[in-house]
C-alpha positions in Angstrom: 116.1 133.7 78.2 115.5 131.6 75.1 112.4 131.7 72.9 112.0 128.2 71.6 111.2 127.9 67.9 110.8 124.9 65.6 113.5 122.5 64.7 112.6 118.9 63.9 114.7 115.7 64.4 114.1 112.0 64.1 115.8 111.3 67.4 113.5 109.4 69.7 113.1 111.0 73.2 112.4 109.1 76.4 110.4 111.6 78.4 108.3 111.5 81.6 105.7 114.1 82.4 105.3 114.1 86.2 102.0 115.4 87.4 100.5 115.7 90.9 97.3 114.0 89.6 95.1 113.5 86.6 92.3 115.8 87.6 90.4 117.9 85.0 92.4 121.1 84.9 94.1 123.4 82.4 97.7 122.1 83.1 96.8 118.5 83.5 94.7 118.4 80.3 97.4 120.3 78.4 100.1 117.8 79.3 97.9 114.7 78.6 97.2 116.1 75.1 100.9 117.0 74.6 101.9 113.5 75.7 99.5 111.9 73.2 100.8 114.0 70.3 104.5 113.5 71.1 103.9 109.7 71.4 102.1 109.7 68.1 105.2 111.5 66.6 107.3 108.5 67.6 108.7 109.5 71.0 108.6 107.3 74.1 106.4 109.2 76.4 105.5 108.4 80.0 102.8 110.1 82.1 103.3 109.6 85.8 100.6 110.8 88.3 101.7 111.0 91.9 98.2 110.6 93.2 94.5 110.7 92.6 92.1 111.7 91.1 92.7 110.0 87.7 89.8 111.6 85.8 91.9 112.2 82.7 93.1 108.6 82.5 90.7 107.6 79.7 92.0 110.5 77.6 95.5 109.1 77.4 96.3 107.2 74.2 97.5 103.6 74.3 101.0 104.4 73.0 101.6 106.5 76.1 103.0 104.7 79.1 101.0 105.6 82.3 101.9 105.0 85.9 100.0 106.1 89.0 101.6 106.0 92.4 98.4 106.5 94.6 100.1 108.7 97.2 98.2 109.3 100.4 100.4 112.0 101.9 102.0 115.1 100.5 105.5 113.6 100.6 106.3 109.9 100.6 109.9 108.4 100.7 108.5 105.2 99.4 107.1 106.9 96.3 110.3 108.8 95.9 112.3 105.6 95.8 109.7 103.9 93.4 109.8 106.9 91.1 113.6 106.7 90.9 113.4 103.0 90.1 110.8 103.6 87.4 112.8 106.3 85.7 116.0 104.3 85.9 114.4 101.0 84.6 112.7 102.8 81.7 115.9 104.8 80.9 114.0 108.1 81.0 116.4 110.8 79.9 114.3 113.8 81.0 111.5 114.4 83.5 109.2 117.4 82.9 107.5 118.4 86.2 104.1 120.0 85.5 103.8 122.9 88.1 105.9 123.2 91.2 104.5 120.4 93.5 106.0 117.5 91.5 109.5 119.1 91.9 109.8 117.7 95.5 109.8 114.3 93.8 111.4 115.1 90.5 114.5 117.0 91.8 115.6 114.5 94.4 115.3 111.8 91.8 117.4 113.7 89.4 120.1 114.0 92.2 119.9 110.3 92.8 120.1 109.2 89.1 122.6 111.9 88.1 122.3 114.7 85.5 123.7 112.6 82.7 120.9 110.0 83.2 117.9 112.2 83.9 117.4 115.9 83.5 114.9 117.7 85.6 112.8 120.3 83.7 110.1 122.4 85.3 107.1 123.8 83.5 105.5 126.7 85.3 101.8 127.0 84.6 100.8 129.8 87.0 101.4 133.5 86.8 101.3 134.6 90.5 100.8 133.1 93.9 97.9 134.8 95.7 97.5 132.8 98.9 99.8 132.9 101.9 100.0 129.1 101.8 101.3 129.1 98.2 103.8 131.9 99.0 105.2 130.0 101.9 105.6 126.9 99.8 107.7 128.9 97.4 110.3 129.1 100.2 110.7 125.3 99.4 110.3 125.4 95.7 112.4 128.5 94.7 115.7 126.9 95.7 114.9 123.8 93.7 113.8 125.9 90.7 117.2 127.6 90.8 118.9 124.2 90.4 116.6 122.8 87.7 118.3 121.9 84.4 115.6 123.9 82.6 112.5 126.0 83.3 109.7 126.4 80.8 107.4 129.4 81.0 104.2 130.0 79.2 104.7 133.7 78.4 107.4 136.4 78.3 105.7 138.4 81.1 105.5 135.4 83.4 109.2 134.6 82.7 110.4 138.1 83.5 108.4 138.1 86.8 109.5 134.7 88.0 113.2 135.2 87.0 113.3 138.4 89.0 111.2 137.4 91.9 112.9 134.0 92.6 116.4 134.8 91.2 116.3 132.2 88.5 119.0 131.6 85.8 117.7 133.3 82.7 120.0 131.2 80.5 118.2 128.1 81.6 114.7 129.5 80.9 112.6 129.0 77.8 109.3 130.5 76.8 106.8 128.3 75.0 103.4 129.7 74.2 100.4 127.4 74.2 99.0 126.4 70.8 95.6 125.5 69.6 94.2 122.9 67.1 92.5 125.2 64.6 91.0 122.2 62.8 89.4 120.8 66.0 88.4 124.3 67.3 86.7 125.8 64.3 83.6 127.8 63.5 80.5 125.6 63.0 77.2 127.2 62.2 75.2 124.1 62.8 76.7 123.7 66.3 76.0 127.4 67.0 72.3 127.1 66.0 71.7 123.8 67.8 73.4 125.0 71.0 71.7 128.4 71.1 68.4 126.6 70.6 69.0 124.2 73.5 70.0 127.1 75.7 67.0 129.2 74.6 69.1 131.9 73.3 67.4 133.8 70.4 69.6 134.3 67.3 69.1 138.0 67.7 70.7 138.0 71.2 74.4 138.7 71.8 75.8 135.8 73.9 78.7 136.8 76.2 80.5 133.7 77.4 83.2 132.5 79.8 84.8 129.1 80.1 86.5 128.7 83.4 86.3 126.8 86.7 84.5 128.7 89.4 87.4 129.8 91.6 88.1 133.1 93.2 90.9 134.1 90.8 88.6 133.5 87.8 86.6 136.5 89.0 83.2 135.7 87.5 81.8 138.4 89.8 83.2 141.2 87.7 81.5 139.8 84.6 78.2 139.5 86.4 78.5 143.1 87.5 79.3 144.2 83.9 76.3 142.4 82.6 74.1 144.0 85.3 75.2 147.4 84.1 74.5 146.5 80.5 71.0 145.4 81.5 70.4 148.7 83.3 71.7 150.6 80.2 68.9 149.0 78.2 71.3 147.4 75.8 69.9 145.0 73.1 69.2 141.5 74.4 72.3 140.2 76.0 72.7 136.7 77.5 75.5 135.4 79.6 76.8 131.8 79.3 79.1 130.4 82.0 80.7 127.0 81.3 82.4 125.2 84.1 82.0 124.3 87.7 83.8 124.7 91.0 83.5 126.0 94.6 82.4 129.5 93.6 79.5 128.4 91.4 76.9 128.7 94.1 78.1 132.2 95.3 78.0 133.3 91.7 74.5 132.0 91.2 73.5 133.9 94.3 75.1 137.1 93.0 73.2 136.6 89.7 69.9 136.3 91.7 70.7 139.4 93.7 71.3 141.3 90.5 68.0 140.1 89.0 69.8 138.4 86.1 68.4 134.8 86.4 66.8 135.1 83.0 69.9 136.5 81.4 72.6 134.1 82.5 72.9 130.4 81.6 75.0 128.0 83.7 76.1 125.0 81.5 78.2 123.3 84.2 81.2 121.2 83.4 81.2 119.8 79.9 83.5 117.3 78.1 83.4 119.2 74.8 83.4 123.0 74.9 83.1 123.5 71.2 79.3 123.7 71.0 79.3 126.4 73.7 82.1 128.4 72.2 80.3 128.4 68.9 77.2 129.7 70.6 79.0 132.8 71.9 79.4 136.2 70.2 81.9 137.5 72.7 84.3 135.6 75.1 85.4 137.2 78.4 88.3 136.1 80.6 88.0 138.3 83.7 90.7 136.5 85.8 92.7 138.4 88.4 95.7 136.1 88.7 97.0 132.6 87.8 96.5 132.8 84.1 99.6 132.4 82.0 98.5 132.0 78.4 94.9 131.0 78.5 93.9 127.9 76.5 90.3 128.8 76.7 90.9 132.2 75.2 92.9 130.6 72.4 90.1 128.1 71.7 87.6 130.9 71.6 89.7 132.8 69.1 90.0 129.7 67.0 86.2 129.2 66.9 85.9 132.8 65.8 84.7 134.5 69.0 86.2 137.9 69.8 88.0 137.9 73.2 88.1 140.4 75.9 90.7 139.5 78.5 92.0 141.1 81.7 95.7 141.9 81.6 96.8 138.7 83.5 99.7 136.6 82.4 100.5 136.8 78.7 97.2 138.3 77.6 98.9 141.1 75.8 101.2 138.6 74.0 98.2 136.7 72.8 95.9 139.6 72.0 96.9 142.9 70.5 94.6 145.3 72.1 92.2 146.8 69.6 93.5 144.6 66.8 92.7 141.0 67.7 90.4 141.7 70.7 90.5 143.8 73.9 92.8 143.7 76.9 91.6 145.6 80.0 93.1 146.3 83.5 92.1 143.5 85.8 89.3 144.4 88.4 88.3 147.4 86.2 84.6 146.8 85.7 84.1 150.2 84.1 86.5 149.3 81.3 85.2 145.8 80.9 81.6 147.2 80.6 82.8 149.8 78.1 84.6 147.1 75.9 81.6 144.8 76.1 79.3 147.7 75.0 81.6 148.3 72.0 81.4 144.7 70.8 77.7 144.3 71.5 76.8 147.2 69.3 79.3 146.9 66.5 79.1 143.6 64.5 81.7 144.9 62.1 84.2 145.3 64.9 83.5 141.7 66.0 84.2 140.6 62.4 87.5 142.5 62.3 88.7 140.9 65.5 87.6 137.5 64.3 89.6 137.7 61.1 92.7 139.2 62.7 92.7 136.6 65.5 92.4 133.8 63.0 95.5 135.0 61.1 97.4 135.5 64.4 96.6 131.9 65.5 97.8 130.5 62.2 101.1 132.4 62.4 102.0 132.2 66.1 100.0 129.7 68.2 99.7 126.4 66.4 100.0 123.0 68.1 102.8 122.0 65.7 104.8 125.0 66.8 104.2 124.3 70.5 105.0 120.6 70.2 108.2 121.3 68.3 109.3 123.8 70.9 108.8 121.3 73.7 110.7 118.6 71.8 113.6 121.0 71.2 113.6 122.1 74.9 113.7 118.5 76.1 116.3 117.4 73.5 118.6 120.3 74.5 118.7 119.0 78.1 119.2 115.4 77.0 122.3 116.4 75.0 123.7 118.7 77.6 
């Protein structure tokens, strides 16, 4: 298994990012932004969405070629043919499939066009499959994954798990950690003050935040329970801030009401710019139980200067050195989460230590430039193979 590091070249790449849709989500947003940056660097980049929604379409820069197929069923032979025609006509040398679903279009197209004309690269953006439905679908995807020209993982732990679980070829696997724009995501005292004022959070309060869609695997319930325990402990004024929306939002609100925390937890909903809310936080918590690979939201919190407490999902322990850059705790362990929160709530000096250490780590390991160069190298290697 290769760890991709930087190596620049002036060779122009013709690459297509194949996505299931352009909905607002971690993977889709990541690849739209990556496409914008690679196009700005002079590469010919195409973003292809197999179907709706197309919410992220306005975020795609003009120099990126965009094509939407408007599929109405999970698999369409017509779209498969049109995809092959599009890649051939635009002389696309490599197709990067974002998550497993696009593989059922990307791999047959690669077979049709030939390895020398179009390499098929898969980017895995989930750590584990938790539903029976997803596990059954892997009976289809795993044989295709074993035939892909390259597979990109987001963390070492994820790579080890998938390579063993699905019998993948380690020599064709690459690990590329996510990066964060530390200029865009940066501490801003004025944003902090304005946002806390709008949320009616006193400056003396400690704000514990979470940026995540309300889905079962994001596990907001554990954070609510931990905050309930802190309230019962009589800790100093603590306020929760949840940013995001999703199907579990209403059940989470109901849990908050049952715990008597209505005055202590704010729901910001889905926002287009998370920076004001991150700046308003004193501690960031990622309580996920699965799916996370290398959390962008945690990286963004670290860049803004917010200490992070993360469950041990995905590559959390590759991002955060426990007790040095933040805390990593066993998923589902509410006792440990509460303990770690209590430490950071009561020790401003420890929050400062984590803040400074995380900033250095981001500059050294998790920059956008490093990630972009790694993706460029991974694609170029397949184009030259």
